[in-house]
C-alpha positions as a Markdown table, in Angstrom:
| # | Residue | x | y | z |
|---|---|---|---|---|
| 1 | Met | -164.7 | -72.8 | 101.8 |
| 2 | Leu | -162.5 | -75.7 | 101.9 |
| 3 | Ala | -162.7 | -78.0 | 98.6 |
| 4 | Val | -161.3 | -81.6 | 99.1 |
| 5 | Glu | -160.7 | -84.0 | 96.0 |
| 6 | Glu | -158.8 | -87.1 | 95.5 |
| 7 | His | -157.0 | -86.0 | 92.8 |
| 8 | Thr | -155.0 | -83.0 | 91.6 |
| 9 | Ile | -156.0 | -80.0 | 92.6 |
| 10 | Tyr | -155.3 | -78.1 | 89.6 |
| 11 | Gly | -158.3 | -77.9 | 86.7 |
| 12 | Gly | -160.9 | -80.1 | 89.6 |
| 13 | Phe | -164.0 | -79.6 | 91.9 |
| 14 | Gly | -161.8 | -77.0 | 94.1 |
| 15 | Gly | -161.6 | -74.7 | 90.6 |
| 16 | Ala | -165.0 | -74.9 | 89.7 |
| 17 | Val | -166.2 | -74.1 | 93.1 |
| 18 | Ala | -163.6 | -71.0 | 93.4 |
| 19 | Glu | -165.1 | -69.8 | 90.1 |
| 20 | Ala | -168.7 | -69.8 | 90.8 |
| 21 | Leu | -167.8 | -68.0 | 94.5 |
| 22 | Ala | -165.8 | -65.7 | 92.6 |
| 23 | Lys | -168.9 | -64.4 | 90.7 |
| 24 | His | -171.4 | -64.7 | 93.2 |
| 25 | Ser | -170.1 | -64.6 | 96.6 |
| 26 | Pro | -166.2 | -64.2 | 97.2 |
| 27 | Ala | -165.0 | -65.9 | 100.2 |
| 28 | Lys | -161.7 | -67.1 | 101.4 |
| 29 | Met | -160.7 | -70.9 | 99.6 |
| 30 | Asp | -158.2 | -73.4 | 100.3 |
| 31 | Phe | -157.7 | -77.0 | 98.7 |
| 32 | Ile | -156.7 | -80.1 | 100.0 |
| 33 | Gly | -155.8 | -82.5 | 97.3 |
| 34 | Val | -153.0 | -84.1 | 95.2 |
| 35 | Gln | -150.5 | -81.3 | 94.4 |
| 36 | Asp | -148.6 | -81.4 | 91.0 |
| 37 | Arg | -146.7 | -85.0 | 90.6 |
| 38 | Phe | -147.4 | -88.1 | 90.1 |
| 39 | Thr | -148.7 | -90.4 | 92.2 |
| 40 | Glu | -148.7 | -94.4 | 93.0 |
| 41 | Ser | -150.7 | -97.3 | 93.8 |
| 42 | Gly | -151.2 | -98.6 | 97.2 |
| 43 | Pro | -153.5 | -99.4 | 100.4 |
| 44 | Tyr | -156.3 | -96.3 | 100.4 |
| 45 | Asp | -155.5 | -95.0 | 103.7 |
| 46 | Ala | -151.8 | -95.0 | 103.5 |
| 47 | Leu | -151.8 | -92.9 | 100.1 |
| 48 | Met | -154.8 | -90.3 | 101.6 |
| 49 | Lys | -152.3 | -89.7 | 104.4 |
| 50 | Lys | -148.9 | -89.6 | 102.0 |
| 51 | Tyr | -150.8 | -86.8 | 99.8 |
| 52 | Gly | -152.2 | -84.8 | 102.8 |
| 53 | Ile | -156.0 | -85.7 | 102.0 |
| 54 | Ser | -156.6 | -88.1 | 105.4 |
| 55 | Val | -159.3 | -86.9 | 107.9 |
| 56 | Asp | -156.6 | -85.7 | 110.5 |
| 57 | Ala | -155.1 | -83.2 | 107.3 |
| 58 | Ile | -159.0 | -82.0 | 106.5 |
| 59 | Val | -160.1 | -81.4 | 109.9 |
| 60 | Ala | -156.7 | -79.4 | 110.8 |
| 61 | Lys | -156.6 | -77.2 | 107.7 |
| 62 | Pro | -160.0 | -75.0 | 108.6 |
| 63 | Arg | -158.0 | -74.8 | 112.1 |
| 64 | Arg | -155.4 | -73.3 | 111.0 |
| 65 | Trp | -157.5 | -70.2 | 109.5 |
């Protein structure tokens, strides 16, 4: 399972999915999102790339599994 979110990976969508999976169907899980740091404003695509949330990053992550 790969959880992708456009904000911090801590306490967000991925955590909720991990909790549900742990109770019902444990599975390998990884997260793509902003690490624990302050971000900045700017062009959307550039920020997605900078913080590792681009389409290329999302496609590449499961391939590394």
